[in-house]
TORTOR-566354 format. One record per residue (C-alpha): residue number from 1; residue in three letters; chain; x negated, y negated, z. Coordinates in pm, 1 decimal, always signed. Each point is the difference from the previous one (the first is absolute). Layout:
REC NUM ALA A X Y Z
...
This chain:
REC 1 MET A -4770.9 +9112.9 -788.7
REC 2 ARG A -343.8 +63.7 +91.8
REC 3 ASN A -220.3 +194.5 -239.6
REC 4 ASP A -350.0 +103.6 +45.6
REC 5 GLY A -165.1 -175.8 -312.4
REC 6 PRO A -356.2 +0.1 -124.5
REC 7 SER A -127.9 -174.9 +311.0
REC 8 GLY A +237.0 +144.2 +232.7
REC 9 ASN A +244.6 -199.2 +217.7
REC 10 THR A -198.0 -323.6 -45.8
REC 11 LEU A -52.1 -275.5 -240.9
REC 12 ASP A -187.7 +111.1 -307.2
REC 13 ILE A -282.5 -265.3 -10.2
REC 14 ASP A -113.2 +105.4 -355.7
REC 15 VAL A +351.5 -83.2 -141.0
REC 16 TYR A +12.5 -304.2 +192.4
REC 17 VAL A -324.9 -119.3 -136.3
REC 18 ARG A +122.8 +98.8 -359.3
REC 19 SER A +315.9 -174.3 +46.9
REC 20 GLN A -159.0 -304.4 +114.7
REC 21 ALA A -235.5 -15.5 -311.4
REC 22 GLU A +305.0 +40.9 -216.6
REC 23 LEU A +218.4 -268.8 +172.9
REC 24 ARG A -297.5 -243.2 -30.0
REC 25 SER A -21.3 +67.4 -370.1
REC 26 LEU A +375.8 -13.8 -38.2
REC 27 LYS A +2.4 -336.0 +167.9
REC 28 SER A -273.9 -151.0 -198.4
REC 29 GLN A +218.8 +75.3 -316.2
REC 30 LEU A +317.7 -135.4 +125.3
REC 31 PRO A +128.7 -376.2 +20.0
REC 32 GLU A -32.2 -161.6 +357.0
REC 33 ASP A +369.6 +3.5 +40.2
REC 34 THR A +28.6 +347.3 -77.3
REC 35 VAL A -279.7 +94.4 +257.3
REC 36 ALA A +188.4 -207.6 +256.0
REC 37 ASN A +328.2 +181.8 -77.9
REC 38 LEU A -165.3 +326.8 +50.5
REC 39 ALA A -150.3 -117.0 +349.2
REC 40 ARG A +356.4 -118.5 +83.7
REC 41 GLU A +150.7 +335.1 -89.1
REC 42 VAL A -253.8 +191.7 +219.4
REC 43 ILE A +57.7 -221.8 +292.8
REC 44 ARG A +393.8 -16.4 -44.1
REC 45 ARG A +31.4 +379.6 -45.5
REC 46 LEU A -222.5 +101.3 +262.9
REC 47 ALA A +127.1 -251.5 +269.8
REC 48 SER A +355.7 +110.5 -64.6
REC 49 ARG A -99.9 +362.9 +107.7
REC 50 ASP A -63.7 -130.4 +356.6
REC 51 SER A +190.4 +217.7 +253.0
REC 52 GLN A +99.4 -192.8 +316.7
REC 53 SER A -48.6 +310.5 +215.3
REC 54 SER A -229.9 -40.5 +298.7
REC 55 VAL A -134.2 +356.1 -66.6
REC 56 ASN A -375.7 -10.0 -89.0
REC 57 MET A +10.1 -362.9 -44.5
REC 58 PRO A -325.8 -164.4 -15.2
REC 59 SER A -87.4 -324.5 +156.5
REC 60 ASP A +8.0 -324.3 -159.2
REC 61 ASN A -379.7 -14.6 +55.2
REC 62 ALA A -54.4 +346.3 -170.5
REC 63 ILE A +191.3 -126.6 -298.3
REC 64 ALA A -202.1 -320.9 -11.5
REC 65 GLN A -319.2 +213.1 +3.6
REC 66 LEU A +129.1 +192.6 -298.8
REC 67 CYS A +96.0 -323.3 -177.9
REC 68 HIS A -360.3 -137.2 +53.3
REC 69 ALA A -149.3 +345.8 -128.0
REC 70 LEU A +213.7 -37.5 -294.8
REC 71 LEU A -117.3 -341.8 -80.3
REC 72 SER A -389.9 +43.9 +86.8
REC 73 ASP A -292.2 +3.5 -242.3
REC 74 ASP A -35.7 +362.3 +68.5
REC 75 ASP A +231.9 +180.9 -260.3
REC 76 THR A +49.7 +300.3 +184.5
REC 77 ALA A +41.5 -146.4 +355.4
REC 78 GLY A +391.2 +20.5 -20.6
REC 79 ALA A +6.0 +363.2 -136.7
REC 80 ARG A -246.1 +113.7 +279.8
REC 81 TYR A +235.5 -163.6 +257.0
REC 82 ILE A +267.8 +225.4 -139.3
REC 83 GLN A -204.4 +306.2 +9.5
REC 84 GLU A -92.3 -68.8 +371.6
REC 85 ILE A +360.5 -30.5 +103.0
REC 86 GLU A +97.9 +315.5 -184.7
REC 87 THR A -294.7 +176.4 +145.7
REC 88 ASP A +146.4 -94.8 +331.7
REC 89 GLY A +331.5 +167.1 -63.1
REC 90 ALA A +203.8 -272.9 -217.2
REC 91 THR A +222.1 +175.2 -255.3
REC 92 VAL A +38.8 -124.1 -351.8
REC 93 GLU A +345.1 -124.7 +119.6
REC 94 VAL A -149.9 -203.9 +273.8
REC 95 VAL A -272.8 -160.2 -234.7
REC 96 TYR A +271.0 -94.6 -248.2
REC 97 LEU A +281.1 -108.3 +231.1
REC 98 ARG A -199.9 -139.9 +303.6
REC 99 TYR A -356.7 -120.0 -144.2
REC 100 LEU A +16.3 -77.2 -366.5
REC 101 ALA A +374.0 -148.2 +20.0
REC 102 ARG A -83.7 -226.1 +295.5
REC 103 ALA A -336.9 -110.9 -160.1
REC 104 ALA A +186.6 -81.6 -327.9
REC 105 GLN A +237.0 -231.8 +242.9
REC 106 MET A -270.7 -147.4 +169.8
REC 107 LEU A -196.5 -82.5 -333.0
REC 108 GLY A +328.9 -136.3 -148.5
REC 109 VAL A +26.9 -253.5 +309.5
REC 110 TRP A -358.3 -88.0 -23.7
REC 111 TRP A +48.4 -84.5 -366.8
REC 112 GLU A +298.8 -208.2 +57.4
REC 113 ASP A -158.5 -182.6 +276.2
REC 114 ASP A -307.5 -72.0 -216.1
REC 115 LYS A -216.7 +184.7 +233.6
REC 116 ILE A -130.0 +209.0 -297.0
REC 117 SER A -61.5 -78.4 -353.8
REC 118 PHE A +179.4 +138.7 -328.5
REC 119 MET A -329.5 +203.0 -67.3
REC 120 SER A -8.6 +131.1 +352.7
REC 121 VAL A +355.6 +116.5 -0.4
REC 122 THR A -44.0 +175.3 -341.5
REC 123 LEU A -313.3 +174.1 +127.4
REC 124 GLY A +175.7 +125.7 +303.3
REC 125 ALA A +319.8 +90.8 -209.1
REC 126 SER A -228.6 +200.3 -224.4
REC 127 ARG A -177.6 +186.3 +260.4
REC 128 MET A +326.6 +113.8 +182.8
REC 129 TYR A +104.7 +134.5 -315.1
REC 130 ALA A -321.0 +187.8 -91.1
REC 131 ILE A +40.7 +138.8 +368.9
REC 132 MET A +350.5 +128.7 -88.3
REC 133 ARG A -134.3 +150.8 -322.6
REC 134 GLY A -274.2 +179.7 +215.7
REC 135 MET A +257.9 +142.9 +235.8
REC 136 ARG A +223.2 +105.9 -299.9
REC 137 HIS A -114.9 +366.9 +42.6
REC 138 GLN A +167.3 +3.2 +331.7
REC 139 PHE A +344.4 -31.3 -152.3
REC 140 VAL A +217.1 +282.2 -156.2
REC 141 SER A +328.7 -13.0 -154.1
REC 142 ARG A +299.0 +1.9 +244.4
REC 143 LYS A +153.3 +306.3 -145.9
REC 144 ALA A -34.0 +233.7 -300.3
REC 145 PRO A +226.8 -88.6 -278.1
REC 146 LEU A +212.1 +314.3 -133.3
REC 147 LYS A -100.8 -95.7 -349.0
REC 148 ARG A -241.5 -204.3 -222.2
REC 149 SER A +135.9 -364.3 +60.4
REC 150 ALA A -125.2 -334.9 -52.5
REC 151 LEU A +107.6 -379.6 -3.2
REC 152 PHE A -58.1 -192.5 -304.4
REC 153 ALA A +30.5 -370.3 +11.3
REC 154 SER A -107.6 -302.7 -225.3
REC 155 VAL A -226.1 -263.6 +167.3
REC 156 PRO A +207.9 -283.6 +158.0
REC 157 GLY A +62.6 -275.6 -278.4
REC 158 GLU A -51.0 +247.1 -288.6
REC 159 THR A +235.9 -43.2 -295.8
REC 160 HIS A -140.5 +295.1 -206.5
REC 161 THR A +162.3 +296.0 +156.4
REC 162 LEU A +68.3 +213.1 -318.8
REC 163 GLY A -304.3 +209.3 +60.5
REC 164 VAL A +68.8 +87.9 +374.5
REC 165 ARG A +366.5 +90.7 -91.6
REC 166 MET A -126.5 +230.9 -272.7
REC 167 ALA A -259.3 +149.1 +239.7
REC 168 ALA A +276.0 +82.5 +262.1
REC 169 ASP A +200.9 +155.5 -255.1
REC 170 LEU A -296.0 +212.6 -128.5
REC 171 PHE A -105.4 +93.7 +334.4
REC 172 ARG A +366.4 +107.9 +104.3
REC 173 GLN A -5.3 +231.9 -316.9
REC 174 ASP A -312.0 +148.8 +138.0
REC 175 GLY A +187.0 +95.2 +335.5
REC 176 TRP A -101.6 -304.7 +200.1
REC 177 ASP A +235.7 -158.5 +237.7
REC 178 ILE A -54.6 -366.1 -90.5
REC 179 THR A +134.3 -302.2 +180.9
REC 180 LEU A -24.9 -325.7 -224.7
REC 181 LYS A -2.7 -328.4 +135.1
REC 182 LEU A -3.9 -315.8 -215.7
REC 183 GLY A +42.9 -367.9 +57.2
REC 184 LEU A -60.1 -8.3 +364.0
REC 185 THR A -204.6 -274.2 +181.4
REC 186 HIS A -318.0 +77.0 +160.7
REC 187 ASP A +141.5 +12.9 +357.6
REC 188 GLU A +311.2 +207.1 -113.2
REC 189 LEU A -231.0 +248.7 -166.0
REC 190 VAL A -233.9 +45.9 +288.2
REC 191 LYS A +303.2 +32.9 +238.9
REC 192 HIS A +147.2 +245.5 -222.6
REC 193 VAL A -316.9 +235.2 -24.3
REC 194 GLU A -47.1 -48.8 +378.2
REC 195 GLY A +336.8 +145.3 +68.6
REC 196 THR A -27.9 +308.8 -215.8
REC 197 ASP A -206.2 +311.4 -5.4
REC 198 ALA A -134.9 -54.5 -307.9
REC 199 VAL A -382.4 +159.3 -1.0
REC 200 LEU A -68.1 -129.6 -381.9
REC 201 ILE A +84.2 -339.4 -169.1
REC 202 GLY A -79.9 -96.0 -337.4
REC 203 VAL A -9.4 -373.0 -82.6
REC 204 SER A +14.5 -117.7 -348.5
REC 205 ALA A -149.4 -333.0 -101.0
REC 206 ALA A -16.6 -130.9 -346.4
REC 207 GLY A -317.6 -197.4 -7.7
REC 208 GLU A -254.5 -236.0 +145.2
REC 209 HIS A +267.4 -221.9 +120.1
REC 210 SER A +123.7 +245.4 +254.6
REC 211 ILE A -346.8 +2.4 +180.8
REC 212 ARG A +123.8 -222.1 +277.4
REC 213 ALA A +337.2 +165.8 +70.7
REC 214 LEU A -167.6 +340.4 -33.6
REC 215 SER A -280.7 -66.4 +239.4
REC 216 GLN A +227.1 -137.0 +253.5
REC 217 LEU A +231.7 +286.0 -42.6
REC 218 VAL A -279.3 +288.6 +51.1
REC 219 VAL A -127.8 -187.4 +321.6
REC 220 ALA A +358.4 +0.1 +143.1
REC 221 PHE A +63.6 +363.5 -90.3
REC 222 ARG A -342.8 +100.7 +155.9
REC 223 ILE A +106.6 -181.7 +335.8
REC 224 SER A +362.7 +111.3 +19.9
REC 225 ASN A -45.5 +342.7 -136.2
REC 226 PRO A -389.8 +120.4 +45.5
REC 227 ASP A +77.6 +357.9 -94.6
REC 228 ILE A +183.5 -81.0 -358.8
REC 229 LYS A -217.4 +67.9 -320.6
REC 230 ILE A +27.7 -285.6 -259.2
REC 231 LEU A -15.9 +40.4 -371.3
REC 232 VAL A -20.8 -313.6 -205.6
REC 233 SER A +87.7 +37.3 -376.5
REC 234 GLY A +79.6 -231.2 -293.9
REC 235 ASN A -212.8 -224.9 -222.5
REC 236 VAL A -153.2 -164.2 +316.5
REC 237 VAL A -226.1 +296.3 +20.9
REC 238 VAL A -159.5 -92.8 -336.6
REC 239 LYS A +19.1 -376.5 +26.3
REC 240 ALA A -123.8 -37.7 +367.7
REC 241 SER A -198.3 +312.3 +63.7
REC 242 GLU A -264.1 -146.5 +203.6
REC 243 GLN A +228.9 -162.3 +240.8
REC 244 ILE A +215.2 +320.5 +9.0
REC 245 ALA A -303.7 +217.4 +65.6
REC 246 LEU A -50.6 -210.5 +318.9
REC 247 MET A +334.9 +41.4 +157.3
REC 248 GLY A -61.1 +347.4 +159.1
REC 249 LEU A +287.8 +156.2 -202.3
REC 250 ASP A +42.1 +382.6 -1.1
REC 251 GLY A +50.6 +23.2 -368.1
REC 252 THR A +40.7 -204.7 -319.3
REC 253 ALA A +155.7 +78.3 -343.3
REC 254 ALA A +35.7 -199.1 -302.1
REC 255 ASP A +235.0 +227.9 -180.4
REC 256 ILE A +266.9 +277.1 +95.6
REC 257 GLU A -215.3 +289.6 -71.3
REC 258 ALA A -284.7 -138.0 +244.5
REC 259 ALA A +293.3 -66.8 +254.7
REC 260 ARG A +119.1 +355.3 -18.8
REC 261 HIS A -340.3 +125.7 +60.1
REC 262 VAL A -96.4 -218.7 +286.5
REC 263 MET A +347.3 +28.5 +174.2
REC 264 THR A -29.9 +374.3 -14.7
REC 265 LYS A -346.6 -28.0 +162.6
REC 266 LEU A +115.4 -240.0 +267.9
REC 267 TRP A +302.5 +230.3 +85.5
REC 268 SER A -251.0 +294.9 +39.7
REC 269 ASP A -198.0 -210.7 +232.9
REC 270 VAL A +302.6 -90.8 +201.5
REC 271 ALA A +119.8 +350.6 +28.8
REC 272 ASP A -355.6 +122.2 +112.1
REC 273 THR A -26.0 -268.8 +257.7
REC 274 ILE A +348.6 +80.4 +139.2
REC 275 GLN A -78.3 +367.0 +23.4
REC 276 SER A -326.0 -38.4 +172.7
REC 277 ALA A +126.1 -261.0 +247.1
């Protein structure tokens, strides 16, 4: 799953810094309970990826050092810690499954035990998420699909699904292999995507009321399937353009023609990445 990205096989610090800035801006525009849910999502999803294998298992002290770096006044301390262990030979899998997963568990325990504040855990969670975005270039799709394919879904809780149904039909007419998932809960949809070979996912959201569910879904997808390309379409792209622009999406489309153009471009990007891996 490794891929020599723009900064080789180490965390891209420029992407990390940009992601942190976007996340800070996004959090400032969201209600406090939504920010708390995003922090919980990062902690929960990352912690669940922990492997019990003793191979390459860092010590509790090493994980505590990473946690303190993630919570420090230095915005890049955690990122530098990860860069150092990658330089020492840690693979992307070790970083994800040993360091970040266990750090998420430790931060979660500290939060539950009131050793750190809500502000601290959201800071640590956002920095871990930015680190993962900075490592995304190290992942490539698990296999090359035989034909243009994508998974279309409505954001959990969305009742206006006519648009995504029509989009699925039109894309199928264009020769795409489209899997359509509607009416699933957040966890059901994330679990389904995690268990598929999908490389593109189009999420439909009708309006500003969807931002909470949409932001949580994007975070979950980025952790469970780091290589996946995410397109968001629907009225939310117009009604909540500022928040949408800060989610680190691969594409947005307000109408079907824009979606056709963006999806074709994303598919080309996926194919090029697979061929060069």
